[in-house]
N, C-alpha and C positions, 0 to 999 in steps of 0.2 A: 374603458370598454363600454360600448353602447349597449343599450337594452336589446335583448334578442340575439346578441352575438354569442358565438361559442366561447367558453372560458378557456384561456390558454392552459395547457397541462401543467402539472407540478414539475419542477425542475428534476432532471435525472441525475444531477451531480451532487445530490444531498445524501447525507447519512440519516436514515430514519429508523429509530429504535422504538419498539414497543416497550412501555414501562408503566409504572404507576406513580401518581403524584397526589399527595394528601389523601391516600386511600382510594383514588379513582384511576381508571384506565387512562393512559395518556400516550402520546407520541412525542419522543424527544428528537428534535431535528437539528443536525449540525451541518455547517457549510464548509466542505473541504476547500472550496475556492477562497473563502475568506471575506466575501462580500458582507455576510452576516457575522458579526463579531461574536455574539453570545448565542448559546443554544436557545431554540424556540420550543415551547411546550404547548401542545394542542390537547384539548379535552372536550368532553361533552358532545354537542351537535357537530362541532368542528371535525371530529373523527369521521363521522358519517359523510359529511360534505366533502372532505378531502378525498375520501375513497371514491367519490363519484366524479371528481374532476379529471377527465381523461382527454380533454382537447376537443371533444365533439359536443358536449352537452352545454345548454344554455342554463340560465338561472331557473327558468320555467321547467326545464327537463329535470333539474336536480330537485326542485320542489315536488314534482310528481313522484319521483323515485323515493323521496323521503316519506311521503304519505304512505307509500306501500311498505317501506321498512318499519314505519312506526304504527302500522295497523290502523291507518286512517287518520292519525293525528296530523293536523295541518301545521306546517312550519311557514311562517310569514316570509314571502319572497323578499321583502325589504331587509329582513335579518340575514337572509342568505347572501344578498348582494353586498351588505355591509361587511360580512366576514370575508367575502372574496376580495373586496377592496383592501382589507387589512392584510390579507395574504399577499396581494400584489405589492402593497407598500413595504411589506417585510421582505420582498424580493424572493418569494417562494414559487412564483409562477413564471413560466416562460413567456413573459409579456414584453412589449416594447420597452417598458421601464427597465426590466431586468437586462435585456440585451444591450441597451444603451449604457447602463451603469457597468456592465461586465466589460464592454469594449474599452471604456475609459480606464477601468481598473487594470485590465491586462496590459494595456499600452504603457501606463504609468509604471507598473512593476518591471516591464521589459527594459526600461531605461535605467533602472538601478544597477549599480556595478557589483554589489555584494549581496549575497544571500545571508541575511542576519539570522541568528538562531531563533527558532520558534519555541524551543523547549527549555531554554536556559532560565533558571530560577523557578522552574516548575518540576520538570522530570529530573533535573540535576542542578547542582549549585551554579550560581552565576559568577562566582569569583574564582580566579585561577587556582589559588591555594586550596580552597575548599573543594573544587572539582578534582584537583590532583589527588587529594586524600580520599575522595569518594570513589574514584576509579581504582586507585591502589587497593582500597579495601575489597574491591571485587576481584581483581586479578592477582593479588598476592595471597599466599606465597607462590613463587614460580613453581610450575610443575617439574618433576624430575625429567631430565633429558631422556627422550625416547624416540626411536626411529619409527614413526607412525606408519610409514610406507616404505619398507625396504625395497630398494631398487627404483624408487620413484622420487620425484621432486615435488615438494609442496608448492602449489600454485595459488591457493586461496582457501576460503572457508565460507561456510554458511553460518550465519549468526542470527539470533532473534532480533526483532524490533519491538518486542513487548516492553512494558514498563521496566526500567533498569533495576528497580528494587525487587520486583516480582521475579524477573528472570536472572537474578544475580549469579546463581550457580552455573547456569548454562552459558551465560556470557563469559564467565571465567574460563570454562572449558574451551570455548572458541578462541578467545584472544591469547590465552596462555600458549596455545599451540603454535602461534606464529611470531612470538616475541623475539626469536633469534633471527628473523628475516630482516632484510634491508631493502624494501621496495623503492623503486624510483618513480613508479606510477601505479595507481590503484584504479582498476576498472570497478567502479562502485555502483552496484545495481540494487535497487530497492523497489518495494511495492508502491505503486502510485494509487493510493486508495481513492483519490478523487479524480483520477485520470480517465475521462470518458470520451474525449474527442479524438484520440489517436492511440496507437499501441505503445508509443514511447514519448517521454518528455525529457529534454536535455536542457542544460543551462550553461552559459559561459561565465556565470558569476562565481567568484570565489566563495567557498563555504566558510563562514565565520563562526567561531565558538569562543568561549572565554579563554581558550588556549591560544587564540590568534586565528589567522586565516590559513585555510588549506587551499593552496593555489589550484585553480582549475586549468587543465590542459586545454586551452581554447582551440588550438589547432586540431586536436583529436575530436573535440566536440563538433567542430564545423565539418570535419570529414564524415562523421556519423550522420549529421543533419543532411548533408548532400546525398549520401548513399541511401538514407532512409526515406527521404522525400515525404510523401504523404503519410507514411507510417509514423512520422514524428510530428508532434504538436508544434504549431508555429509560435506558441507562447511557452514561457517557462514558469508560469504562475503556480503550476502544480507542485513546484519545489518549495514554495513560500512557507507553507505550514506543515509539510510532510515530514514525519519523524524517522521514517525507515532508513534514510541515508544519514541524517543528522546524528543519530546515536552511534553509527559506525565511525563517523569522522572523529567523534570525541575519543573513542578508544584508540583509533589509529594515531591521532596526534599524541596521545599519552605514551604510546609505544615508540613512535618514530619521529616525534617532533615535527619539524617543517621540512624534512628531507625528501618529501614526495609530492607529486601532483595527483589530482583526482580527476576522474571522468565520471560525473554524476549522471546516472541513467535511471529514470523511473519507468517501470513497466506497467502498462495497463492490462486489462483482462483479455485473455484469449478464450474465455469460457464459451462465448457465443460461437466460436469456431470449432469447438470440440467435435461435433458430429460431422463437420464438413471436411476436415483434413486430418492427417495422422501425425503431423509434427509441425513445429513453428515455421519452418522454411516454406511450407505450403500455404501459409496464410498470405493472401494477396498483399504485395508491397513490402513484406517483411524480409525477404531473402537478401536484398541488398544491404540492409542494416546489419544483419547477422554476419555477412561476409566482411563488412568493414570492421565490425567488432573483433572478429577472428584475426584480421590482419593487424590490428593494433597490438594484440598480444604477441603475434609472431614476429613483430619488429624487435621486441626485446623480451623474450620469454623469461630470462633469468631475473630481469628487473621489474616485471609486471606481476602485480598481485590482483586476484579476482576476489571480490567480497560481495556476497549477496545477503542483504538484510531482509529476512522474511520470517513470517510465522506460518504455522500449518493449519490444522482444523479449527474452525470457529463454530461451536455447536450450542444449541439451547435456544430459548425464546428470544433472546437478545439478537440472535442472528437469523431469525426467520423460521425456526423449527417449532413445531407444536410440542414436541417432547422436551423434557428437561435434559440437561447435559448428562446427568448421571445415567440415563437410559441409553445414551448414544456413545458413551466413552469407549467401550470395548471395540465397537465397529469403527469408530473414528480413528482410534489408535492403530487398528489393523490396516486401515487405508493409508495412514501416514507412513507406517513401516513398509508397506508395499511401494509407496512412492520413494522412500529413502533407499530401498533395495535397488530400485531401477536407477536412481541417481548414483549409488555406489558402483553400479556396473557400467555406468556411462551409456545407459540404454534409453535414448530419447523417445523412441517409438513406444517402448513399454511404459515409460513414465506418462506419456500422453494417453495411452490406452487405459491405464489405471484410472485416470480422471474421467475419461469418456465413459467407462464402464459404470461409474456411480453417478454420472451427470453432475459432478462437482457438488454432490449432496452435502459435503462437510465444509464447504466454503474455505478451501485452502487458499489463503490470500497470496501465498508465495508461489502458486503453481506456475504462472506465466514467467516470473523471474527465473525460476529454476529451469523451466523448459528452455529459456533463452540461453542460460549457462550451458546446458547440455548440448544444444545445437551449435552454439558458436565456438565451443572448445572441444572438438571431438578428441577422444582418447582420454578424457578426464575420468578419474575414479574418485570415489568418496569413501570416507570411514566415519561412522556415527560415533561421536564423542559423548553426547548426552542428549536426553530427551525428557520433556516434562509437560504436564498440564497445569494451567492456572485455572482455578475454579472460582467464579464470582457467585457466591451464594445468594446475594440479593436478587439476581436475575436468573438464577438456576442455569447459568451458562458457563462455558469454558473455552479456553484457547490453548492449543498445543504449540510447542516450539522446540527447536533442536540446535545443537552445535555439530557441524559436520566439516571435517577437514577435506580439502580437495587436492588431488595430486595428478601428476602426469609422468610419462616416461622421461628419464634424464635426457 
């Protein structure tokens, strides 16, 4: 970057969390894409400088702003320039260096045939025997036989994607409810936490875990890609490190072995569309994808299972709130339960309106995924099996999650 040029803005596909490190304020930055392997911590003057990098300012502009912020204290322009070079070298800026590395990274991953597990050995054991015992400890003993939906057929479930140990009880409620089923194909939808370039990301890669490969239905994936067109990302890199689908695959493999195929779908955010439209099918370019997804289930309704791996509210300073989670818990839970009620009734417009009403204030990461489920599978009904909050005391933040069984008319 030449002197006097505007500094490229900070990347939009990063997870940036306010935290503290060694007793001082800090920003913790993670890269969902995977170009940056380890988290980056910024402190001191870097916090002020990063806040001023918006794609329009030069080093001189930032220096002038810092003088104002620091009540006349001068920060050397060379020091600012050095920090910006380091940010660029760390691939935090939307610079030529970043775009070049990103293109090579995306192309290399696209050529790979298998999506290897990103959470094995971390979130769950990496050996089949140990993983089997780990999952069995969650879902055993089996629940008593119960007709959860008299007069209706179970077609799927909503399960968490929170840490498996944290959400153990709720995962158990979700997966115990479907253990008697024998699906031939699973339409597997998850939250694409780092998906910013499109509304959906698909992959033709098989999903591998310590239990083996879950074969991907490539023909179904290609149909969705063709129908979704620009609403679907041209790359599948978003699947590489995303856990929202991977966790569900592990449970499904333990229950059903290798007797099923999967259609892995990551859903990006509809939040920016909340005020413009009243349901997902009105989002430009999305209606074709939804129609194709609906058609996939209609081809084999008895043999198709729908699974959504989502969490609900994310509240507290870790997620951008000034208030601590404890002061937001009651209103966040009320919002969650209104969303769940709309889901249970199959009310896609009411589901959308509830989020629009609060402006997604509670950061419901599964909003888009569940809106897609409601729109693509009309006539669906839900029943809440379990609901919980996980509270992270160190950051005064919390996350909610639920198990919901989905059913439709026989």
